[in-house]
C-alpha positions in Angstrom: 65.0 137.1 -38.3 65.3 139.4 -41.2 62.2 140.9 -42.6 61.2 139.5 -46.0 58.6 142.2 -46.8 59.9 144.9 -49.2 60.0 148.5 -48.3 57.5 150.6 -50.3 59.3 154.0 -50.3 62.1 154.6 -52.8 65.6 154.0 -51.4 67.8 157.0 -50.5 71.3 157.1 -51.8 73.6 154.7 -50.0 75.6 156.8 -47.5 79.0 155.0 -48.0 81.2 158.1 -47.8 84.1 156.2 -46.1 85.6 152.7 -46.3 84.4 152.3 -42.6 80.8 152.7 -43.6 81.1 150.2 -46.4 82.9 147.7 -44.1 80.4 148.0 -41.4 77.5 147.5 -43.8 79.1 144.4 -45.4 79.8 143.0 -41.9 76.2 143.3 -40.9 75.2 142.0 -44.4 77.2 138.8 -43.9 76.9 138.2 -40.2 73.9 140.2 -38.9 71.9 140.8 -36.9 74.7 142.2 -34.8 74.9 144.6 -31.9 77.1 147.7 -32.3 79.7 146.2 -30.0 79.8 143.0 -32.1 80.2 145.1 -35.2 83.1 146.9 -33.6 84.7 143.6 -32.6 84.4 142.1 -36.1 85.6 145.2 -37.9 88.3 146.4 -35.5 86.7 149.9 -35.4 86.0 151.9 -32.3 82.5 151.8 -30.8 82.2 155.5 -31.5 83.1 155.0 -35.2 80.5 152.2 -35.5 77.8 154.3 -33.9 78.6 157.2 -36.2 78.5 155.0 -39.3 75.3 153.1 -38.3 73.2 156.2 -37.8 73.0 157.4 -41.4 72.5 153.8 -42.6 69.5 153.5 -40.4 68.2 156.9 -41.4 68.5 155.9 -45.1 66.6 152.7 -44.4 69.5 150.3 -45.3 69.9 149.1 -41.7 67.0 148.4 -39.3 67.3 148.2 -35.5 65.6 145.3 -33.7 64.3 145.9 -30.2 65.7 143.7 -27.4 63.6 142.8 -24.3 65.4 144.8 -21.6 64.2 142.4 -19.0 66.2 139.6 -20.6 69.3 141.7 -21.2 72.2 141.8 -18.7 73.2 145.3 -18.0 72.5 147.9 -20.6 70.3 146.4 -23.4 72.0 146.4 -26.8 69.7 146.5 -29.9 71.0 144.5 -32.8 71.1 146.0 -36.3 70.3 144.1 -39.5 70.1 144.8 -43.2 66.7 145.5 -44.6 66.6 143.1 -47.5 63.7 144.7 -49.2 65.3 148.2 -49.4 66.7 147.6 -52.9 66.7 145.0 -55.7 69.5 143.9 -58.1 69.8 141.9 -61.3 72.5 139.3 -61.9 73.1 137.5 -65.2 75.4 134.7 -65.9 76.3 134.1 -69.6 77.3 130.6 -70.7 78.0 129.5 -74.3 74.3 128.7 -75.0 72.1 130.6 -72.5 71.7 133.5 -70.1 70.6 132.8 -66.5 69.2 135.8 -64.8 68.1 136.4 -61.2 66.4 139.2 -59.3 67.7 139.5 -55.8 67.1 141.6 -52.8 69.7 143.5 -50.9 70.7 140.4 -49.0 71.2 138.7 -52.4 68.4 136.3 -51.9 66.9 135.2 -55.2 63.3 136.4 -55.7 62.9 135.5 -59.4 65.0 133.4 -61.8 64.8 133.3 -65.6 66.6 131.5 -68.4 67.0 132.7 -72.0 68.6 130.6 -74.7 71.5 132.0 -76.7 71.6 131.0 -80.3 74.2 133.5 -81.5 77.4 134.3 -79.5 77.9 137.6 -81.4 78.1 140.4 -78.8 75.3 142.4 -80.4 73.0 139.4 -80.3 73.9 138.6 -76.7 73.5 142.2 -75.7 70.0 142.2 -77.2 69.1 139.1 -75.1 70.6 140.7 -72.0 68.4 143.8 -72.5 65.4 141.5 -73.0 66.1 139.6 -69.8 66.7 142.8 -67.8 63.4 144.2 -69.0 61.6 141.0 -67.9 63.2 141.0 -64.5 62.5 144.7 -64.0 58.9 144.1 -64.8 58.9 141.4 -62.1 60.5 143.9 -59.7 57.6 146.2 -60.0 55.6 143.8 -57.8 58.1 144.4 -54.9 57.6 148.1 -54.8 61.3 149.2 -55.0 63.5 149.9 -58.0 66.4 147.8 -59.3 69.6 149.7 -58.5 72.3 147.7 -60.3 73.1 145.0 -62.8 75.9 142.4 -62.5 77.1 140.4 -65.5 79.3 137.3 -65.0 81.3 136.0 -68.0 83.9 133.3 -68.2 87.5 134.2 -69.2 89.7 137.3 -68.8 87.5 140.1 -67.5 88.6 143.6 -66.5 86.1 144.6 -63.8 87.5 148.2 -63.5 87.1 148.8 -67.2 84.0 146.6 -67.6 85.7 144.9 -70.5 85.7 141.2 -71.5 89.3 140.8 -72.8 88.8 137.2 -73.8 86.0 134.7 -73.3 86.7 131.3 -74.9 83.2 129.9 -74.6 81.7 133.0 -76.2 84.5 133.6 -78.6 84.8 137.3 -77.5 87.8 139.5 -77.5 87.9 143.1 -76.2 84.2 143.6 -75.8 83.3 146.7 -73.8 80.3 144.9 -72.2 79.9 147.3 -69.2 79.5 150.3 -71.4 77.2 148.5 -73.9 75.0 147.0 -71.1 74.6 150.4 -69.4 73.4 151.9 -72.6 70.6 149.2 -73.1 69.6 148.8 -69.5 69.9 152.2 -68.0 71.5 150.7 -64.9 74.9 150.8 -63.2 76.7 147.7 -64.5 79.4 145.6 -63.0 81.1 143.1 -65.3 83.1 140.3 -63.6 84.7 137.0 -64.3 82.1 134.3 -63.4 84.3 132.4 -60.9 85.3 135.6 -59.1 81.6 136.6 -59.0 80.6 133.3 -57.5 83.5 133.8 -55.0 82.0 137.1 -53.8 78.7 135.4 -53.2 80.4 132.6 -51.3 82.5 135.0 -49.2 79.5 137.1 -48.2 76.7 134.5 -48.0 78.0 131.0 -48.5 80.7 128.6 -47.4 83.3 131.3 -47.1 81.5 133.5 -44.6 83.9 134.4 -41.7 87.0 133.1 -43.5 89.9 135.5 -44.2 91.6 133.1 -46.7 89.9 130.6 -48.9 89.7 129.3 -52.5 86.8 128.3 -54.7 87.6 125.8 -57.3 85.1 125.2 -60.1 85.0 122.1 -62.3 83.0 121.7 -65.4 83.3 123.3 -68.8 86.5 124.9 -67.5 88.5 124.6 -64.4 88.5 127.9 -62.5 89.6 129.3 -59.2 88.6 132.3 -57.1 90.9 133.4 -54.3 90.2 135.3 -51.1 93.3 136.6 -49.4 93.1 138.6 -46.2 89.4 139.1 -46.7 89.7 140.4 -50.3 88.8 138.7 -53.6 92.1 138.7 -55.5 92.1 139.6 -59.3 95.8 140.2 -59.5 97.7 143.0 -61.3 96.4 141.8 -64.7 93.1 140.3 -63.7 94.0 136.6 -64.2 94.8 135.5 -60.6 93.7 132.0 -59.8 94.0 130.4 -63.2 94.4 126.9 -61.7 93.1 125.4 -65.0 96.2 126.5 -66.8 98.7 125.0 -64.3 100.7 122.6 -66.5 101.1 119.3 -64.7 102.1 117.0 -67.6 104.5 118.4 -70.3 103.6 115.4 -72.5 99.9 115.8 -71.9 97.1 116.9 -74.3 97.1 120.3 -75.9 95.1 122.9 -74.0 93.0 125.5 -75.6 95.5 128.0 -74.3 98.2 126.4 -76.5 100.2 124.7 -73.8 100.3 121.0 -73.0 99.2 119.2 -70.0 97.2 121.9 -68.2 94.7 120.8 -65.6 91.9 122.0 -67.8 93.2 120.0 -70.8 92.9 116.8 -68.6 89.9 117.5 -66.3 87.4 119.9 -68.1 84.2 118.3 -69.4 85.1 118.5 -73.1 88.6 117.1 -72.4 87.0 114.1 -70.6 84.5 113.6 -73.4 87.3 113.7 -76.0 89.6 111.4 -74.1 86.9 108.7 -73.5 86.0 108.9 -77.2 89.6 108.5 -78.2 90.5 105.7 -75.8 87.3 103.6 -76.1 86.2 104.2 -79.7 82.7 105.1 -78.4 81.3 108.4 -79.7 80.6 110.3 -76.5 78.0 113.0 -77.0 78.5 115.2 -73.9 79.5 115.2 -70.2 76.3 113.5 -69.0 76.9 110.7 -71.5 80.5 110.3 -70.4 79.4 110.0 -66.7 76.8 107.4 -67.6 79.3 105.3 -69.6 81.8 105.4 -66.7 79.2 104.4 -64.1 78.0 101.6 -66.3 81.6 100.3 -66.4 82.7 101.1 -70.0 86.4 99.8 -70.0 88.7 102.8 -70.0 86.2 105.4 -69.0 86.8 105.3 -65.3 90.6 105.7 -65.9 89.9 108.9 -67.7 88.0 110.2 -64.7 90.8 109.0 -62.4 93.3 111.0 -64.4 91.0 114.1 -64.2 90.7 113.7 -60.4 94.5 113.4 -60.1 94.9 116.6 -62.1 92.4 118.6 -60.1 93.9 117.3 -56.8 97.4 118.4 -57.9 96.0 121.8 -58.9 94.3 122.3 -55.6 97.5 121.3 -53.8 99.4 123.9 -55.8 96.9 126.6 -54.6 97.2 125.4 -51.0 101.0 125.4 -51.2 101.1 128.9 -52.6 98.9 130.8 -50.2 97.7 128.4 -47.5 93.9 128.9 -47.5 91.8 127.8 -44.5 89.4 126.1 -46.9 89.1 125.1 -50.6 85.5 124.8 -51.8 85.0 122.6 -54.9 81.9 123.5 -57.0 80.7 123.6 -60.5 78.6 121.5 -62.8 81.4 118.9 -63.0 80.4 117.8 -59.5 77.8 115.6 -61.2 80.7 113.2 -61.7 82.3 113.7 -58.3 81.8 110.0 -57.2 84.0 109.0 -60.2 87.1 111.0 -59.2 86.7 112.1 -55.5 89.2 109.6 -54.2 91.8 110.7 -56.8 91.3 114.4 -55.9 91.8 113.8 -52.2 94.6 111.4 -52.8 96.5 113.8 -55.1 95.9 116.7 -52.7 97.3 114.8 -49.8 100.3 113.6 -51.8 101.3 117.1 -53.2 100.2 119.5 -50.4 103.3 120.5 -48.6 103.5 120.3 -44.8 100.7 122.0 -42.9 99.1 123.1 -46.2 97.5 119.6 -46.1 95.5 120.8 -43.1 93.3 122.9 -45.5 89.7 122.0 -45.3 88.7 120.6 -48.7 84.9 120.4 -49.2 82.4 120.2 -52.0 79.4 122.5 -52.5 77.0 121.9 -55.4 75.7 125.1 -56.8 73.3 125.4 -59.7 73.8 128.0 -62.4 71.3 130.3 -60.7 73.9 130.7 -58.0 76.4 131.9 -60.5 73.9 134.5 -61.5 73.4 135.3 -57.9 77.2 135.9 -57.8 76.8 138.4 -60.5 74.1 140.2 -58.4 76.5 140.1 -55.4 79.1 142.0 -57.4 76.4 144.6 -58.3 75.5 144.9 -54.6 79.3 145.2 -53.8 79.7 148.0 -56.4 76.6 149.8 -55.0 77.9 149.7 -51.5 81.3 151.0 -52.4 80.5 153.3 -55.3 81.2 156.5 -53.4 84.6 155.2 -52.3 85.6 154.3 -55.9 84.5 157.8 -57.1 86.5 159.5 -54.4 89.6 157.5 -55.2 89.2 158.2 -58.9 88.8 161.9 -58.2 91.7 161.9 -55.9 93.9 160.1 -58.5 92.8 162.6 -61.1 93.6 165.5 -58.9 97.1 164.2 -58.2 97.8 163.6 -61.9 
């Protein structure tokens, strides 16, 4: 069992001077407690390399060693190591079109405090002021845990450049080329990681959720948009231009409705919440107010409403099959607020996936996982933890590149 009591002494700098140290720590973070030999087996590193890396992590207080009863151990007793969750705290914030969801997490990304703040103005300056307010509130809460907040993660929908900390385009906020990382650092005083919201959620699922232990999986989110996070060979993939996994903009019907991207027949133009609301309104003549209203009408048997959901399920299933055909994941996790309507299109999703998945790609494990918006904020915190663990590596690579230039 991992200790839930926070440490009271301030954390020392994280000793991630090599990729091996970071890999060992993240392995224990996701799978621990583990003995050193188990860490070596999972990482492919030598026992000597693991021992060398674990020693400074224990000295700095980020790993703790559990005693094993030698009388119960066969041969030489092996003491497992685990992450001390109370050694540091992090803030994660998910921005939607109308609110900020913020969480305070420990080092194991367990939510300690959650807060919501409404957004009445999507202007970046207004949103930034609300982010600063939410961070102050959560840092005040952090004082009760006796350790400082060491990082801030921000999750935003759309085209996000994590390296530059820039939101290139966010359709729900109406943003273009907003240097959110730099601005948020200035108002928070914290190291800031800015990431696409679906990729942030994918990091959390990879380290702590339904993707733990998988080298290749996809997370497909349905709701206001249709998103997809990809993990390939153990790495979350952003692509050369930061837009890998845009399943929502796979065009499956050239004669279909116009998508907000300008093309016709995209998965998102058929299966996103607003697309469903608009189509039910157009085909039935009933003024549908929102996604919850659409679900209610379909469940009550409004003629034509279920057919709209059936088409949405078909589109999602074909999109998932395309992902499976392209990179053959072990698992596809379906999540997002759109799962509230899952009973209305589950059969169509699975049927279309089975019909369009090629060969053994159909063996992919497709499962659902309902996650509230607090979990998306937790994903933002997970990216902050990830950046904290690997910050020294990034600095070394940047300095190396500069020296070679």
